[in-house]
All heavy atoms as TSV, in Angstrom:
chain	resi	resn	atom	element	x	y	z
A	1	MET	N	N	34.635	8.633	101.103
A	1	MET	CA	C	34.457	7.211	100.926
A	1	MET	C	C	33.973	6.952	99.501
A	1	MET	O	O	33.043	7.579	99.031
A	1	MET	CB	C	33.439	6.699	101.947
A	1	MET	CG	C	32.865	5.358	101.635
A	1	MET	SD	S	31.540	4.748	102.731
A	1	MET	CE	C	31.335	5.922	103.977
A	2	LEU	N	N	34.606	5.994	98.837
A	2	LEU	CA	C	34.159	5.584	97.511
A	2	LEU	C	C	32.874	4.793	97.638
A	2	LEU	O	O	32.674	4.081	98.610
A	2	LEU	CB	C	35.224	4.717	96.846
A	2	LEU	CG	C	36.530	5.418	96.507
A	2	LEU	CD1	C	37.529	4.406	95.976
A	2	LEU	CD2	C	36.316	6.531	95.523
A	3	GLN	N	N	32.010	4.924	96.663
A	3	GLN	CA	C	30.743	4.205	96.703
A	3	GLN	C	C	30.483	3.543	95.363
A	3	GLN	O	O	30.676	4.130	94.317
A	3	GLN	CB	C	29.598	5.156	97.058
A	3	GLN	CG	C	28.303	4.431	97.275
A	3	GLN	CD	C	27.226	5.340	97.833
A	3	GLN	OE1	O	27.492	6.421	98.318
A	3	GLN	NE2	N	25.999	4.904	97.750
A	4	SER	N	N	30.031	2.302	95.394
A	4	SER	CA	C	29.689	1.534	94.212
A	4	SER	C	C	28.244	1.811	93.820
A	4	SER	O	O	27.438	2.254	94.633
A	4	SER	CB	C	29.853	0.039	94.528
A	4	SER	OG	O	29.145	-0.757	93.630
A	5	ARG	N	N	27.894	1.480	92.611
A	5	ARG	CA	C	26.499	1.601	92.176
A	5	ARG	C	C	25.626	0.580	92.879
A	5	ARG	O	O	24.421	0.697	92.879
A	5	ARG	CB	C	26.418	1.410	90.667
A	5	ARG	CG	C	27.162	2.488	89.903
A	5	ARG	CD	C	27.349	2.078	88.480
A	5	ARG	NE	N	28.243	0.934	88.458
A	5	ARG	CZ	C	28.929	0.520	87.425
A	5	ARG	NH1	N	28.826	1.147	86.292
A	5	ARG	NH2	N	29.718	-0.528	87.494
A	6	ASN	N	N	26.232	-0.459	93.478
A	6	ASN	CA	C	25.484	-1.483	94.200
A	6	ASN	C	C	25.456	-1.218	95.704
A	6	ASN	O	O	24.954	-2.022	96.463
A	6	ASN	CB	C	26.122	-2.864	93.974
A	6	ASN	CG	C	26.089	-3.292	92.531
A	6	ASN	OD1	O	25.123	-3.049	91.828
A	6	ASN	ND2	N	27.143	-3.920	92.070
A	7	CYS	N	N	26.023	-0.114	96.139
A	7	CYS	CA	C	26.343	0.099	97.545
A	7	CYS	C	C	25.427	1.138	98.197
A	7	CYS	O	O	25.123	2.164	97.616
A	7	CYS	CB	C	27.796	0.564	97.624
A	7	CYS	SG	S	28.524	0.480	99.240
A	8	ALA	N	N	25.045	0.857	99.441
A	8	ALA	CA	C	24.309	1.815	100.270
A	8	ALA	C	C	24.936	1.788	101.652
A	8	ALA	O	O	24.356	1.301	102.604
A	8	ALA	CB	C	22.830	1.436	100.334
A	9	PRO	N	N	26.185	2.280	101.789
A	9	PRO	CA	C	26.926	2.103	103.040
A	9	PRO	C	C	26.290	2.730	104.267
A	9	PRO	O	O	26.538	2.284	105.376
A	9	PRO	CB	C	28.285	2.726	102.748
A	9	PRO	CG	C	28.049	3.659	101.618
A	9	PRO	CD	C	26.923	3.051	100.812
A	10	ASP	N	N	25.471	3.726	104.122
A	10	ASP	CA	C	24.830	4.328	105.288
A	10	ASP	C	C	23.846	3.362	105.941
A	10	ASP	O	O	23.583	3.452	107.132
A	10	ASP	CB	C	24.102	5.613	104.906
A	10	ASP	CG	C	25.071	6.708	104.488
A	10	ASP	OD1	O	26.256	6.631	104.876
A	10	ASP	OD2	O	24.648	7.614	103.770
A	11	ALA	N	N	23.300	2.433	105.169
A	11	ALA	CA	C	22.333	1.482	105.701
A	11	ALA	C	C	22.974	0.168	106.102
A	11	ALA	O	O	22.424	-0.570	106.902
A	11	ALA	CB	C	21.240	1.215	104.662
A	12	ALA	N	N	24.143	-0.141	105.569
A	12	ALA	CA	C	24.732	-1.466	105.739
A	12	ALA	C	C	25.058	-1.803	107.188
A	12	ALA	O	O	25.066	-2.958	107.559
A	12	ALA	CB	C	25.989	-1.590	104.887
A	13	ASP	N	N	25.320	-0.807	108.017
A	13	ASP	CA	C	25.742	-1.116	109.371
A	13	ASP	C	C	24.588	-1.457	110.307
A	13	ASP	O	O	24.791	-2.070	111.330
A	13	ASP	CB	C	26.566	0.037	109.955
A	13	ASP	CG	C	25.805	1.342	110.008
A	13	ASP	OD1	O	24.946	1.573	109.155
A	13	ASP	OD2	O	26.081	2.137	110.915
A	14	THR	N	N	23.360	-1.075	109.997
A	14	THR	CA	C	22.262	-1.278	110.931
A	14	THR	C	C	21.161	-2.176	110.387
A	14	THR	O	O	20.216	-2.476	111.109
A	14	THR	CB	C	21.633	0.068	111.333
A	14	THR	OG1	O	21.167	0.733	110.161
A	14	THR	CG2	C	22.628	0.951	112.053
A	15	THR	N	N	21.234	-2.586	109.146
A	15	THR	CA	C	20.160	-3.390	108.567
A	15	THR	C	C	20.730	-4.600	107.857
A	15	THR	O	O	21.864	-4.582	107.407
A	15	THR	CB	C	19.333	-2.569	107.569
A	15	THR	OG1	O	20.195	-2.119	106.532
A	15	THR	CG2	C	18.675	-1.376	108.230
A	16	GLY	N	N	19.939	-5.603	107.750
A	16	GLY	CA	C	20.337	-6.782	107.007
A	16	GLY	C	C	19.911	-6.667	105.555
A	16	GLY	O	O	19.273	-5.701	105.139
A	17	CYS	N	N	20.255	-7.677	104.805
A	17	CYS	CA	C	19.868	-7.761	103.396
A	17	CYS	C	C	18.344	-7.693	103.306
A	17	CYS	O	O	17.644	-8.396	104.034
A	17	CYS	CB	C	20.392	-9.070	102.819
A	17	CYS	SG	S	19.840	-9.417	101.141
A	18	PRO	N	N	17.798	-6.855	102.427
A	18	PRO	CA	C	16.343	-6.733	102.331
A	18	PRO	C	C	15.673	-7.969	101.741
A	18	PRO	O	O	14.458	-8.114	101.847
A	18	PRO	CB	C	16.137	-5.514	101.427
A	18	PRO	CG	C	17.390	-5.405	100.642
A	18	PRO	CD	C	18.482	-5.915	101.537
A	19	VAL	N	N	16.459	-8.874	101.162
A	19	VAL	CA	C	15.888	-10.096	100.590
A	19	VAL	C	C	15.875	-11.230	101.606
A	19	VAL	O	O	14.851	-11.844	101.856
A	19	VAL	CB	C	16.652	-10.512	99.312
A	19	VAL	CG1	C	16.145	-11.838	98.776
A	19	VAL	CG2	C	16.541	-9.427	98.256
A	20	CYS	N	N	17.045	-11.502	102.224
A	20	CYS	CA	C	17.155	-12.671	103.097
A	20	CYS	C	C	17.350	-12.339	104.569
A	20	CYS	O	O	17.255	-13.214	105.419
A	20	CYS	CB	C	18.294	-13.571	102.623
A	20	CYS	SG	S	19.938	-12.868	102.903
A	21	GLY	N	N	17.655	-11.082	104.883
A	21	GLY	CA	C	17.830	-10.672	106.266
A	21	GLY	C	C	19.221	-10.900	106.845
A	21	GLY	O	O	19.474	-10.528	107.988
A	22	GLN	N	N	20.130	-11.497	106.083
A	22	GLN	CA	C	21.486	-11.726	106.568
A	22	GLN	C	C	22.210	-10.399	106.798
A	22	GLN	O	O	21.968	-9.434	106.082
A	22	GLN	CB	C	22.277	-12.563	105.562
A	22	GLN	CG	C	21.824	-13.988	105.457
A	22	GLN	CD	C	22.038	-14.740	106.760
A	22	GLN	OE1	O	23.118	-14.722	107.339
A	22	GLN	NE2	N	20.988	-15.395	107.219
A	23	PRO	N	N	23.124	-10.353	107.769
A	23	PRO	CA	C	23.909	-9.136	107.975
A	23	PRO	C	C	24.725	-8.803	106.729
A	23	PRO	O	O	25.168	-9.704	106.014
A	23	PRO	CB	C	24.840	-9.494	109.133
A	23	PRO	CG	C	24.213	-10.665	109.794
A	23	PRO	CD	C	23.456	-11.401	108.726
A	24	VAL	N	N	24.895	-7.520	106.480
A	24	VAL	CA	C	25.667	-7.060	105.325
A	24	VAL	C	C	26.774	-6.148	105.833
A	24	VAL	O	O	26.501	-5.189	106.555
A	24	VAL	CB	C	24.781	-6.290	104.314
A	24	VAL	CG1	C	25.602	-5.801	103.137
A	24	VAL	CG2	C	23.642	-7.167	103.834
A	25	SER	N	N	28.004	-6.457	105.465
A	25	SER	CA	C	29.136	-5.642	105.865
A	25	SER	C	C	29.619	-4.828	104.682
A	25	SER	O	O	29.870	-5.374	103.606
A	25	SER	CB	C	30.263	-6.545	106.368
A	25	SER	OG	O	31.388	-5.777	106.693
A	26	CYS	N	N	29.739	-3.524	104.868
A	26	CYS	CA	C	30.234	-2.641	103.819
A	26	CYS	C	C	31.710	-2.350	104.082
A	26	CYS	O	O	32.043	-1.702	105.075
A	26	CYS	CB	C	29.442	-1.337	103.796
A	26	CYS	SG	S	30.063	-0.167	102.572
A	27	GLY	N	N	32.580	-2.837	103.223
A	27	GLY	CA	C	34.009	-2.615	103.384
A	27	GLY	C	C	34.369	-1.146	103.374
A	27	GLY	O	O	35.217	-0.698	104.139
A	28	ALA	N	N	33.726	-0.363	102.525
A	28	ALA	CA	C	34.015	1.070	102.442
A	28	ALA	C	C	33.672	1.756	103.766
A	28	ALA	O	O	34.416	2.581	104.265
A	28	ALA	CB	C	33.249	1.707	101.286
A	29	ARG	N	N	32.571	1.395	104.348
A	29	ARG	CA	C	32.170	1.974	105.621
A	29	ARG	C	C	33.070	1.498	106.755
A	29	ARG	O	O	33.349	2.221	107.712
A	29	ARG	CB	C	30.718	1.612	105.945
A	29	ARG	CG	C	30.204	2.397	107.151
A	29	ARG	CD	C	29.100	1.704	107.915
A	29	ARG	NE	N	29.701	0.629	108.692
A	29	ARG	CZ	C	29.324	-0.640	108.649
A	29	ARG	NH1	N	28.345	-1.024	107.896
A	29	ARG	NH2	N	29.924	-1.556	109.362
A	30	ASP	N	N	33.575	0.261	106.633
A	30	ASP	CA	C	34.398	-0.327	107.685
A	30	ASP	C	C	35.872	0.038	107.570
A	30	ASP	O	O	36.692	-0.515	108.274
A	30	ASP	CB	C	34.232	-1.847	107.687
A	30	ASP	CG	C	32.826	-2.268	108.100
A	30	ASP	OD1	O	32.122	-1.458	108.744
A	30	ASP	OD2	O	32.431	-3.400	107.782
A	31	GLY	N	N	36.223	0.945	106.661
A	31	GLY	CA	C	37.587	1.440	106.574
A	31	GLY	C	C	38.435	0.854	105.460
A	31	GLY	O	O	39.587	1.248	105.296
A	32	ALA	N	N	37.904	-0.062	104.684
A	32	ALA	CA	C	38.645	-0.608	103.546
A	32	ALA	C	C	38.650	0.420	102.414
A	32	ALA	O	O	37.885	1.386	102.427
A	32	ALA	CB	C	38.008	-1.912	103.064
A	33	ALA	N	N	39.512	0.212	101.447
A	33	ALA	CA	C	39.581	1.138	100.316
A	33	ALA	C	C	38.275	1.154	99.536
A	33	ALA	O	O	37.889	2.185	98.981
A	33	ALA	CB	C	40.728	0.756	99.388
A	34	GLN	N	N	37.587	0.030	99.502
A	34	GLN	CA	C	36.309	-0.041	98.804
A	34	GLN	C	C	35.508	-1.222	99.329
A	34	GLN	O	O	36.036	-2.107	99.983
A	34	GLN	CB	C	36.502	-0.159	97.296
A	34	GLN	CG	C	37.196	-1.430	96.852
A	34	GLN	CD	C	37.488	-1.441	95.373
A	34	GLN	OE1	O	37.704	-0.412	94.779
A	34	GLN	NE2	N	37.513	-2.603	94.777
A	35	CYS	N	N	34.239	-1.251	99.012
A	35	CYS	CA	C	33.348	-2.339	99.423
A	35	CYS	C	C	33.539	-3.547	98.507
A	35	CYS	O	O	33.933	-3.412	97.351
A	35	CYS	CB	C	31.898	-1.845	99.357
A	35	CYS	SG	S	30.712	-3.047	100.001
A	36	TRP	N	N	33.210	-4.725	99.007
A	36	TRP	CA	C	33.280	-5.954	98.220
A	36	TRP	C	C	32.437	-5.836	96.952
A	36	TRP	O	O	32.754	-6.425	95.925
A	36	TRP	CB	C	32.825	-7.167	99.044
A	36	TRP	CG	C	31.401	-7.033	99.537
A	36	TRP	CD1	C	31.000	-6.532	100.745
A	36	TRP	CD2	C	30.207	-7.352	98.834
A	36	TRP	NE1	N	29.633	-6.512	100.831
A	36	TRP	CE2	C	29.113	-7.020	99.662
A	36	TRP	CE3	C	29.939	-7.885	97.581
A	36	TRP	CZ2	C	27.795	-7.209	99.284
A	36	TRP	CZ3	C	28.617	-8.071	97.206
A	36	TRP	CH2	C	27.563	-7.735	98.055
A	37	CYS	N	N	31.373	-5.048	96.989
A	37	CYS	CA	C	30.463	-4.981	95.839
A	37	CYS	C	C	31.059	-4.224	94.654
A	37	CYS	O	O	30.507	-4.266	93.561
A	37	CYS	CB	C	29.114	-4.407	96.249
A	37	CYS	SG	S	29.130	-2.672	96.716
A	38	PHE	N	N	32.195	-3.550	94.859
A	38	PHE	CA	C	32.850	-2.878	93.734
A	38	PHE	C	C	33.279	-3.881	92.666
A	38	PHE	O	O	33.421	-3.523	91.507
A	38	PHE	CB	C	34.085	-2.111	94.214
A	38	PHE	CG	C	33.795	-0.728	94.705
A	38	PHE	CD1	C	32.907	-0.494	95.725
A	38	PHE	CD2	C	34.428	0.353	94.144
A	38	PHE	CE1	C	32.653	0.780	96.196
A	38	PHE	CE2	C	34.189	1.640	94.598
A	38	PHE	CZ	C	33.300	1.846	95.623
A	39	ASP	N	N	33.526	-5.123	93.079
A	39	ASP	CA	C	33.970	-6.155	92.140
A	39	ASP	C	C	32.811	-6.806	91.391
A	39	ASP	O	O	33.037	-7.589	90.474
A	39	ASP	CB	C	34.778	-7.221	92.872
A	39	ASP	CG	C	36.079	-6.667	93.417
A	39	ASP	OD1	O	36.655	-5.747	92.783
A	39	ASP	OD2	O	36.521	-7.139	94.478
A	40	ALA	N	N	31.589	-6.504	91.782
A	40	ALA	CA	C	30.411	-7.083	91.127
A	40	ALA	C	C	29.979	-6.207	89.959
A	40	ALA	O	O	30.172	-4.987	89.981
A	40	ALA	CB	C	29.266	-7.197	92.132
A	41	PRO	N	N	29.365	-6.825	88.957
A	41	PRO	CA	C	28.796	-6.015	87.871
A	41	PRO	C	C	27.711	-5.083	88.415
A	41	PRO	O	O	27.149	-5.313	89.484
A	41	PRO	CB	C	28.176	-7.048	86.926
A	41	PRO	CG	C	28.854	-8.332	87.254
A	41	PRO	CD	C	29.190	-8.248	88.722
A	42	HIS	N	N	27.418	-4.046	87.674
A	42	HIS	CA	C	26.385	-3.087	88.037
A	42	HIS	C	C	25.007	-3.741	87.943
A	42	HIS	O	O	24.665	-4.347	86.937
A	42	HIS	CB	C	26.479	-1.892	87.087
A	42	HIS	CG	C	25.398	-0.894	87.236
A	42	HIS	ND1	N	25.210	-0.167	88.387
A	42	HIS	CD2	C	24.440	-0.493	86.374
A	42	HIS	CE1	C	24.171	0.633	88.215
A	42	HIS	NE2	N	23.688	0.458	87.017
A	43	LEU	N	N	24.215	-3.634	88.994
A	43	LEU	CA	C	22.843	-4.145	88.985
A	43	LEU	C	C	21.980	-3.135	88.243
A	43	LEU	O	O	21.888	-1.971	88.645
A	43	LEU	CB	C	22.334	-4.334	90.413
A	43	LEU	CG	C	20.962	-4.980	90.568
A	43	LEU	CD1	C	20.942	-6.388	89.983
A	43	LEU	CD2	C	20.554	-5.021	92.030
A	44	PRO	N	N	21.357	-3.537	87.130
A	44	PRO	CA	C	20.545	-2.594	86.344
A	44	PRO	C	C	19.422	-1.970	87.174
A	44	PRO	O	O	18.883	-2.590	88.088
A	44	PRO	CB	C	19.957	-3.470	85.227
A	44	PRO	CG	C	20.842	-4.663	85.152
A	44	PRO	CD	C	21.363	-4.878	86.550
A	45	ALA	N	N	19.087	-0.749	86.837
A	45	ALA	CA	C	18.068	0.002	87.586
A	45	ALA	C	C	16.750	-0.757	87.682
A	45	ALA	O	O	16.110	-0.747	88.728
A	45	ALA	CB	C	17.855	1.368	86.944
A	46	HIS	N	N	16.358	-1.449	86.615
A	46	HIS	CA	C	15.073	-2.150	86.642
A	46	HIS	C	C	15.062	-3.320	87.629
A	46	HIS	O	O	14.002	-3.798	88.017
A	46	HIS	CB	C	14.693	-2.646	85.237
A	46	HIS	CG	C	15.492	-3.818	84.774
A	46	HIS	ND1	N	16.702	-3.666	84.116
A	46	HIS	CD2	C	15.282	-5.147	84.879
A	46	HIS	CE1	C	17.194	-4.861	83.834
A	46	HIS	NE2	N	16.346	-5.763	84.292
A	47	ALA	N	N	16.237	-3.774	88.061
A	47	ALA	CA	C	16.325	-4.913	88.968
A	47	ALA	C	C	16.510	-4.506	90.429
A	47	ALA	O	O	16.495	-5.346	91.307
A	47	ALA	CB	C	17.480	-5.810	88.541
A	48	ARG	N	N	16.667	-3.228	90.699
A	48	ARG	CA	C	16.901	-2.768	92.069
A	48	ARG	C	C	15.611	-2.760	92.871
A	48	ARG	O	O	14.532	-2.571	92.344
A	48	ARG	CB	C	17.499	-1.363	92.056
A	48	ARG	CG	C	18.871	-1.364	91.474
A	48	ARG	CD	C	19.503	-0.003	91.581
A	48	ARG	NE	N	20.529	0.094	90.552
A	48	ARG	CZ	C	20.888	1.209	89.964
A	48	ARG	NH1	N	20.338	2.345	90.289
A	48	ARG	NH2	N	21.810	1.184	89.037
A	49	LEU	N	N	15.761	-2.950	94.173
A	49	LEU	CA	C	14.598	-2.974	95.064
A	49	LEU	C	C	14.235	-1.594	95.589
A	49	LEU	O	O	13.185	-1.426	96.198
A	49	LEU	CB	C	14.874	-3.904	96.254
A	49	LEU	CG	C	15.161	-5.360	95.894
A	49	LEU	CD1	C	15.518	-6.141	97.148
A	49	LEU	CD2	C	13.975	-5.977	95.187
A	50	ASP	N	N	15.119	-0.610	95.406
A	50	ASP	CA	C	14.896	0.757	95.891
A	50	ASP	C	C	14.581	0.806	97.379
A	50	ASP	O	O	13.721	1.567	97.819
A	50	ASP	CB	C	13.798	1.458	95.083
A	50	ASP	CG	C	14.235	1.728	93.652
A	50	ASP	OD1	O	15.433	1.992	93.438
A	50	ASP	OD2	O	13.385	1.667	92.761
A	51	THR	N	N	15.310	-0.008	98.161
A	51	THR	CA	C	15.128	0.006	99.608
A	51	THR	C	C	16.163	0.892	100.286
A	51	THR	O	O	16.032	1.178	101.467
A	51	THR	CB	C	15.270	-1.413	100.194
A	51	THR	OG1	O	16.599	-1.866	99.967
A	51	THR	CG2	C	14.256	-2.366	99.596
A	52	GLY	N	N	17.218	1.282	99.549
A	52	GLY	CA	C	18.304	2.035	100.161
A	52	GLY	C	C	19.179	1.167	101.031
A	52	GLY	O	O	19.953	1.662	101.837
A	53	ARG	N	N	19.036	-0.144	100.910
A	53	ARG	CA	C	19.795	-1.106	101.706
A	53	ARG	C	C	20.631	-1.987	100.789
A	53	ARG	O	O	20.231	-2.283	99.667
A	53	ARG	CB	C	18.851	-1.958	102.538
A	53	ARG	CG	C	18.139	-1.157	103.590
A	53	ARG	CD	C	16.967	-1.868	104.199
A	53	ARG	NE	N	17.305	-3.186	104.717
A	53	ARG	CZ	C	16.382	-4.070	105.083
A	53	ARG	NH1	N	15.106	-3.778	104.976
A	53	ARG	NH2	N	16.748	-5.234	105.546
A	54	CYS	N	N	21.777	-2.403	101.295
A	54	CYS	CA	C	22.660	-3.285	100.527
A	54	CYS	C	C	22.132	-4.709	100.514
A	54	CYS	O	O	21.613	-5.195	101.516
A	54	CYS	CB	C	24.052	-3.312	101.151
A	54	CYS	SG	S	24.930	-1.753	101.086
A	55	LEU	N	N	22.327	-5.372	99.393
A	55	LEU	CA	C	22.084	-6.809	99.303
A	55	LEU	C	C	23.323	-7.531	99.808
A	55	LEU	O	O	24.441	-7.033	99.671
A	55	LEU	CB	C	21.815	-7.226	97.863
A	55	LEU	CG	C	20.578	-6.657	97.185
A	55	LEU	CD1	C	20.530	-7.108	95.727
A	55	LEU	CD2	C	19.320	-7.070	97.906
A	56	CYS	N	N	23.136	-8.718	100.367
A	56	CYS	CA	C	24.278	-9.539	100.744
A	56	CYS	C	C	24.908	-10.091	99.461
A	56	CYS	O	O	24.286	-10.046	98.385
A	56	CYS	CB	C	23.847	-10.666	101.678
A	56	CYS	SG	S	22.874	-11.969	100.881
A	57	PRO	N	N	26.130	-10.619	99.536
A	57	PRO	CA	C	26.776	-11.141	98.327
A	57	PRO	C	C	25.931	-12.180	97.583
A	57	PRO	O	O	25.812	-12.127	96.359
A	57	PRO	CB	C	28.080	-11.742	98.852
A	57	PRO	CG	C	28.403	-10.917	100.058
A	57	PRO	CD	C	27.053	-10.636	100.683
A	58	ALA	N	N	25.318	-13.109	98.303
A	58	ALA	CA	C	24.531	-14.159	97.644
A	58	ALA	C	C	23.303	-13.577	96.934
A	58	ALA	O	O	22.999	-13.960	95.795
A	58	ALA	CB	C	24.108	-15.217	98.658
A	59	CYS	N	N	22.608	-12.666	97.578
A	59	CYS	CA	C	21.415	-12.083	96.966
A	59	CYS	C	C	21.776	-11.139	95.825
A	59	CYS	O	O	21.038	-11.053	94.845
A	59	CYS	CB	C	20.557	-11.387	98.012
A	59	CYS	SG	S	19.745	-12.562	99.146
A	60	LEU	N	N	22.914	-10.438	95.923
A	60	LEU	CA	C	23.347	-9.611	94.812
A	60	LEU	C	C	23.677	-10.490	93.613
A	60	LEU	O	O	23.270	-10.190	92.491
A	60	LEU	CB	C	24.538	-8.737	95.190
A	60	LEU	CG	C	25.078	-7.842	94.077
A	60	LEU	CD1	C	23.999	-6.897	93.506
A	60	LEU	CD2	C	26.264	-7.026	94.566
A	61	ARG	N	N	24.384	-11.614	93.839
A	61	ARG	CA	C	24.683	-12.530	92.726
A	61	ARG	C	C	23.395	-13.050	92.084
A	61	ARG	O	O	23.276	-13.116	90.858
A	61	ARG	CB	C	25.536	-13.712	93.212
A	61	ARG	CG	C	26.994	-13.384	93.372
A	61	ARG	CD	C	27.831	-14.638	93.589
A	61	ARG	NE	N	27.414	-15.426	94.746
A	61	ARG	CZ	C	27.841	-15.223	95.991
A	61	ARG	NH1	N	28.689	-14.231	96.257
A	61	ARG	NH2	N	27.402	-15.985	96.967
A	62	ALA	N	N	22.414	-13.417	92.904
A	62	ALA	CA	C	21.140	-13.913	92.381
A	62	ALA	C	C	20.400	-12.844	91.595
A	62	ALA	O	O	19.839	-13.107	90.526
A	62	ALA	CB	C	20.267	-14.436	93.537
A	63	ALA	N	N	20.392	-11.610	92.114
A	63	ALA	CA	C	19.722	-10.507	91.408
A	63	ALA	C	C	20.412	-10.211	90.085
A	63	ALA	O	O	19.743	-9.944	89.076
A	63	ALA	CB	C	19.694	-9.260	92.293
A	64	LEU	N	N	21.734	-10.250	90.078
A	64	LEU	CA	C	22.483	-10.024	88.825
A	64	LEU	C	C	22.168	-11.119	87.810
A	64	LEU	O	O	21.949	-10.831	86.638
A	64	LEU	CB	C	23.989	-9.981	89.112
A	64	LEU	CG	C	24.480	-8.738	89.827
A	64	LEU	CD1	C	25.871	-8.955	90.408
A	64	LEU	CD2	C	24.478	-7.542	88.883
A	65	ALA	N	N	22.138	-12.365	88.252
A	65	ALA	CA	C	21.826	-13.475	87.350
A	65	ALA	C	C	20.415	-13.348	86.792
A	65	ALA	O	O	20.180	-13.528	85.602
A	65	ALA	CB	C	22.014	-14.810	88.072
A	66	GLU	N	N	19.461	-13.023	87.663
A	66	GLU	CA	C	18.068	-12.862	87.240
A	66	GLU	C	C	17.914	-11.723	86.236
A	66	GLU	O	O	17.111	-11.788	85.312
A	66	GLU	CB	C	17.169	-12.631	88.450
A	66	GLU	CG	C	15.699	-12.629	88.107
A	66	GLU	CD	C	14.836	-12.550	89.349
A	66	GLU	OE1	O	15.120	-13.263	90.324
A	66	GLU	OE2	O	13.857	-11.779	89.329
A	67	ALA	N	N	18.700	-10.673	86.429
A	67	ALA	CA	C	18.640	-9.508	85.537
A	67	ALA	C	C	19.461	-9.723	84.264
A	67	ALA	O	O	19.464	-8.859	83.377
A	67	ALA	CB	C	19.144	-8.268	86.258
A	68	GLY	N	N	20.174	-10.858	84.181
A	68	GLY	CA	C	21.006	-11.124	83.014
A	68	GLY	C	C	22.267	-10.281	82.987
A	68	GLY	O	O	22.837	-10.030	81.936
A	69	ALA	N	N	22.717	-9.839	84.167
A	69	ALA	CA	C	23.879	-8.963	84.249
A	69	ALA	C	C	25.138	-9.689	84.675
A	69	ALA	O	O	26.127	-9.062	84.989
A	69	ALA	CB	C	23.586	-7.820	85.214
A	70	GLY	N	N	25.113	-10.991	84.749
A	70	GLY	CA	C	26.316	-11.730	85.162
A	70	GLY	C	C	26.378	-11.824	86.667
A	70	GLY	O	O	25.403	-11.760	87.356
A	71	GLY	N	N	27.586	-11.940	87.160
A	71	GLY	CA	C	27.776	-12.012	88.593
A	71	GLY	C	C	28.225	-13.352	89.084
A	71	GLY	O	O	28.309	-13.593	90.279
A	72	GLY	N	N	28.499	-14.264	88.145
A	72	GLY	CA	C	29.191	-15.437	88.510
A	72	GLY	C	C	28.541	-16.668	88.824
A	72	GLY	O	O	28.844	-17.528	89.463
């Protein structure tokens, strides 16, 4: 399975977003060629929560914006 720098597919199936609690679906884990987060810019190390859990799309976009890394 391909993995993104923003991705923690082992946790995505049983836990929600560590910021907002929303369910997070990992495309790579669910059988897609890659996860949706592959299309997002890399979240800089200083901005990561180090929870081992995936952020939902909205929280990843917010974290990228806060870190000045883009994300739309």
